[in-house]
C-alpha positions in Angstrom: 0.0 0.0 0.0 1.1 3.6 -0.7 2.2 5.2 2.5 0.0 8.0 3.9 1.6 11.4 3.8 1.6 13.2 7.1 2.9 16.8 7.6 3.7 18.1 11.0 3.9 21.9 11.4 5.5 23.6 14.4 8.8 23.8 16.3 10.3 23.1 19.7 9.6 20.2 22.1 6.0 19.8 21.0 6.9 18.9 17.4 9.7 16.7 18.7 7.1 14.8 20.8 4.7 14.3 17.8 7.5 13.1 15.5 8.8 10.7 18.1 5.5 8.9 18.1 4.6 9.0 14.4 8.0 7.8 13.2 7.1 4.3 14.5 4.4 3.9 11.9 4.9 3.2 8.1 4.2 6.8 7.0 5.7 9.3 4.6 6.6 11.9 7.2 7.5 15.6 6.6 7.9 18.3 9.2 7.7 22.0 8.4 9.8 23.8 11.0 9.7 27.3 12.4 12.7 29.5 11.5 12.0 32.5 13.8 13.8 31.5 17.0 16.1 34.1 18.4 17.0 33.0 22.0 19.6 30.8 23.6 22.2 29.3 21.2 20.1 30.6 18.3 20.9 34.1 19.2 24.6 33.3 18.7 23.8 31.4 15.4 22.0 34.5 14.1 24.0 37.3 15.5 27.5 36.0 15.3 27.4 33.4 12.5 24.8 35.3 10.4 22.8 32.1 9.9 19.1 31.2 10.3 18.2 29.5 13.6 18.8 25.7 13.8 17.6 24.5 17.2 14.2 23.4 16.0 15.7 21.8 13.0 18.2 19.9 15.2 15.4 18.7 17.5 13.5 17.4 14.4 16.6 15.7 13.1 17.1 13.9 16.4 13.4 12.9 16.6 13.4 11.4 13.1 16.9 9.8 13.3 16.6 6.1 12.5 17.6 3.5 15.0 20.4 2.6 12.7 22.1 5.9 13.6 24.0 5.3 16.9 22.7 6.5 20.2 26.0 8.2 20.7 25.4 10.4 17.6 21.9 11.3 18.8 23.2 12.2 22.3 26.0 14.2 20.8 23.5 16.3 18.8 21.5 17.1 21.9 24.6 17.8 24.0 24.7 21.3 25.4 28.0 22.9 26.5 27.8 24.1 30.1 31.3 25.3 30.6 33.7 27.6 28.7 33.5 31.3 28.0 31.6 32.0 24.9 30.5 28.5 24.3 28.3 27.9 27.4 24.7 27.2 26.4 25.6 26.2 22.8 24.5 22.8 21.5 26.8 20.6 19.6 24.2 20.0 16.9 23.9 23.7 16.2 27.7 24.2 15.9 27.9 21.1 13.7 25.4 22.6 11.2 27.1 26.0 11.4 30.4 24.3 10.4 28.7 22.4 7.5 27.2 25.6 6.3 30.7 27.2 6.1 31.9 24.1 4.2 29.0 23.9 1.7 28.4 27.7 1.6 24.7 26.9 1.9 22.6 26.4 5.0 20.1 24.3 3.0 22.8 21.9 1.9 24.1 21.7 5.4 20.7 20.7 6.8 20.3 18.1 4.0 23.8 16.6 4.8 23.0 16.4 8.5 19.8 14.5 7.8 21.8 12.0 5.8 24.4 11.8 8.5 21.8 10.7 11.1 19.8 8.7 8.6 16.6 10.7 9.2 13.4 8.9 8.3 11.4 11.7 6.9 11.7 15.1 5.3 12.7 18.1 7.3 11.6 21.4 5.7 12.4 24.9 7.0 9.2 26.9 6.6 11.3 29.7 5.0 14.9 30.6 4.2 14.2 34.3 4.5 15.9 36.0 7.4 12.9 37.3 9.4 11.9 38.0 13.0 8.6 37.9 14.9 7.0 41.2 16.0 4.3 41.2 18.6 1.9 44.0 19.5 0.4 44.0 23.0 -2.8 45.4 24.4 -0.9 48.3 25.9 0.2 49.4 22.4 3.8 48.4 22.8 5.6 46.3 20.1 8.4 43.7 20.7 10.8 42.4 18.1 12.3 39.0 18.4 10.9 35.5 19.3 12.9 35.3 22.5 11.5 38.5 23.9 8.0 37.3 23.1 8.6 34.0 24.7 9.9 35.6 27.9 8.5 39.2 27.9 9.2 41.8 30.6 6.5 42.0 33.3 5.0 45.2 31.8 4.1 43.4 28.5 3.4 40.1 30.2 0.4 41.8 31.9 -1.2 42.4 28.5 -2.5 40.1 25.8 -0.9 39.8 22.4 -3.3 41.5 20.0 -1.3 41.0 16.8 1.8 39.2 15.6 3.6 39.4 12.3 6.8 38.5 10.5 9.3 41.3 9.8 10.5 41.7 7.1 7.8 39.6 5.3 8.9 36.1 4.5 8.0 33.8 1.6 7.3 30.1 2.1 9.9 27.5 1.1 8.4 26.0 -2.0 9.1 22.5 -0.6 6.9 23.4 2.4 3.9 24.4 0.1 4.4 21.2 -2.0 4.4 18.9 1.1 1.2 20.6 2.5 -0.7 20.3 -0.8 0.2 16.6 -1.1 -0.6 15.6 2.5 -3.2 13.2 3.7 -3.0 14.7 7.2 -1.6 18.0 8.6 -0.8 18.1 12.3 -0.4 21.5 13.9 1.1 21.8 17.4 1.5 21.4 20.2 3.9 24.2 21.1 4.0 27.8 22.2 1.0 29.2 20.4 2.5 32.3 18.9 6.2 31.5 18.8 6.1 27.8 17.6 2.8 27.4 15.9 1.3 30.7 14.6 4.7 32.0 13.4 4.6 29.4 10.6 1.2 30.6 9.4 2.5 34.1 9.0 5.0 33.1 6.3 3.4 34.0 2.9 1.9 31.0 1.3 1.7 28.6 4.2 -1.8 29.4 5.6 -3.2 29.5 2.0 -1.7 26.1 1.2 -3.2 24.6 4.4 -6.6 26.0 3.5 -6.3 24.7 0.0 -5.0 21.2 1.0 -7.5 18.3 0.9 -5.7 16.8 4.0 -7.4 16.2 7.3 -6.2 19.1 9.5 -5.5 18.2 13.1 -4.8 20.6 15.9 -3.1 19.3 19.1 -4.1 21.6 22.0 -1.4 22.5 24.6 -1.4 21.0 28.0 -0.5 24.2 29.8 -0.9 28.0 29.3 2.3 30.1 28.8 2.7 33.3 30.8 3.1 36.3 28.5 1.5 34.4 25.6 -1.7 32.6 26.6 -2.5 33.7 30.1 -6.1 32.5 30.9 -6.5 30.9 27.5 -8.9 28.0 27.3 -8.8 25.3 24.6 -11.4 27.2 22.6 -9.2 30.4 22.9 -6.2 28.5 21.4 -8.3 27.4 18.5 -9.7 30.9 18.0 -6.2 32.4 17.7 -5.1 29.7 15.3 -8.1 30.3 13.1 -7.5 34.0 13.2 -4.4 33.4 11.1 -5.5 30.2 9.4 -9.1 30.8 8.6 -12.3 29.8 10.5 -13.5 26.3 9.9 -10.1 25.1 8.6 -9.4 22.6 11.4 -11.2 19.3 11.2 -10.0 17.7 14.5 -8.8 19.0 17.9 -6.9 16.6 20.2 -7.5 17.6 23.8 -5.9 16.0 26.9 -8.6 14.9 29.4 -6.3 13.7 32.2 -6.0 15.9 35.3 -3.3 13.7 36.9 -0.6 16.3 36.8 1.7 15.7 39.8 1.1 18.2 42.5 4.8 19.2 42.7 4.9 19.9 39.0 1.6 21.9 39.1 3.1 23.9 41.9 6.2 24.8 39.9 4.0 25.8 36.9 1.8 28.0 39.2 5.0 29.8 40.3 5.4 30.8 36.6 1.7 31.8 36.3 1.0 28.8 34.0 -2.1 26.7 34.4 -3.7 23.6 32.7 -5.6 24.5 29.6 -9.3 24.3 30.3 -11.3 22.2 27.9 -14.4 24.3 27.1 -15.1 22.9 23.6 -18.7 22.1 22.7 -19.2 18.9 20.8 -20.1 19.8 17.3 -19.6 18.6 13.8 -16.6 20.8 13.1 -14.1 20.6 14.4 -14.5 17.2 16.0 -13.1 17.0 19.5 -11.0 14.0 20.4 -10.6 13.7 24.2 -8.2 11.2 25.5 -5.5 10.9 28.2 -2.6 12.4 26.2 -0.5 13.2 29.3 3.0 11.8 29.4 4.3 10.4 32.7 7.8 11.8 32.5 8.9 15.0 34.1 11.5 17.0 32.1 14.2 18.9 33.9 16.4 21.6 32.3 19.7 20.3 31.2 23.0 21.9 32.2 23.8 25.0 30.1 20.2 25.5 29.0 19.1 29.0 29.9 15.6 28.9 28.3 12.3 28.0 29.9 11.2 24.5 29.0 8.0 22.5 29.6 8.1 20.1 32.6 5.4 17.9 31.2 4.6 16.9 27.7 2.2 14.9 25.7 2.8 11.1 25.5 4.2 10.6 21.9 2.7 7.1 21.5 -0.8 8.1 22.6 -0.7 11.1 20.3 0.5 9.1 17.4 -2.2 6.4 17.9 -4.9 9.0 17.9 -3.5 10.7 14.8 -3.2 7.4 13.0 -6.8 6.5 13.8 -8.0 9.6 12.0 -6.2 8.4 8.8 
């Protein structure tokens, strides 16, 4: 039988989780990856190397690396330096791709070579190769330039909702991304930080239009927790409303929502200290989108690794449960 074509759109740990589960099935997998990151080691990659960010690309490469590639290589690509002046916080994988870019004189060729090196089972597609940044406008009228400052805003802006977000300067879609979307049997969007990992892809010229035009089943994986400064007080329906603001109302066919409330108390307490809360399921059961409610909560607690200076999620979706639900919709 011809393999079903599944396209995952996003970035960060949410996309890594989805790919980790789906790669166990006989699918033709593609992932369209955000290229707006500007924090942590990506700041160095952009400011000092003059390259586009590679952290989300690196995570997708590791997620889709075949079991034939050695565990040592996969560990090496996730290794983050935590000592040394100037190198602390950098990941080996990002530096590896920066070196290959210098050798090939092309970041696109460097990414392709890295996928072959780790025997990646799927296609990894940067959403754009244009050098662009995110710009967010808040309810207080202030604007912020840069994904990192939107992810971790100052307290003045964090008290206000994001009312508009755009890409500056405007970016055009990678043609491979549009082609993959239009050929897909299913498109999975999220989970991930709503504005900086998910919506940012829809702002690239040609992406939202291709998703609307595609005949694929469109699946939205709703986040487990809110994010202070981005989605304070947002319910599941609020997440979908923002997505459809940029994608188009009625585009999403299915929403996958976690129904488990068994978040460990010590984890919940740590989230509350960051003003983050479980996303409330306030969906009404209707014909469109169809709501799929299951226990998607993973049982592992993720701690920040040495050298990592960015905020990371403590809990994540279970990759196998997510994959099973997505496969059932095919």
